[in-house]
Phi, psi and omega in degrees: 000132179290150188298322178295322177294319179298316177298319179296318178298314179299317179299318181296314181288333174292326175298317176297316181296324178296315178298317179298312180295325178295316178298313180295325178294318177298316179298315179298321178297313180298317179295319181297327180271008174088010180283152174283126182214136171225147185252155175297342181266010175276095183271311175205189184292336180270335178241085186209115176298320182297315180298322179292309185292337178281344182282140179300332180281003174274008178243149176237115185055038178080003181251126175301133187300333177296333179290333175290318177298328180291346174265318186291314185296321175297328177294315177299318178300314180298317179298317180296319180292321177293317178300319178294316181296321181274349181052047182235135178288349182304327186281353175288335179294308177294329176297316180294318181294313182293321179290328175297319176295323177296321177297317179298315180296313180297324177298319177299316180293316179296322176300314178298319179299315184288316188272318187254315185280329180061035176206155179236141177263114183299319180290330175291322177294327175298317177300320178296319178296320179295315182294324175297320180293317177301316179298312183298314180296317180297316180293320177299320179290325177295317178297317179299318180294322179294319178296320179295322181291324178293324180290332184283000000 
């Protein structure tokens, strides 16, 4: 994949992730203020965004975890857009580093879902898939840039 295409792809999936995180943040806000809320992703008690977001362990330092994603994904999007505009492979390094931290954070949340909450949020798992994809594409581009630099 050419680097401009890779940056465009990352930007596009980050756009999806921002919309997803915004929806989940709104849902967490509604649940937090005591409102009745149900999500289209509430399939059963084990696959339910609402059950996960209503649980106290769905917060990190009192902040619902989708709100953290709502900060991270715009940063990833901005880095991808700058990298595309400058047509430089340099920006894949911060994308890989930030997405690796995102994978660690998402792993922590998935662990809480599996062990303590006993339910999974399908849209949260989508965010995990997106952050893994950003990491994989960034790392492939970093490896490609390193190989090109060795040949030069």
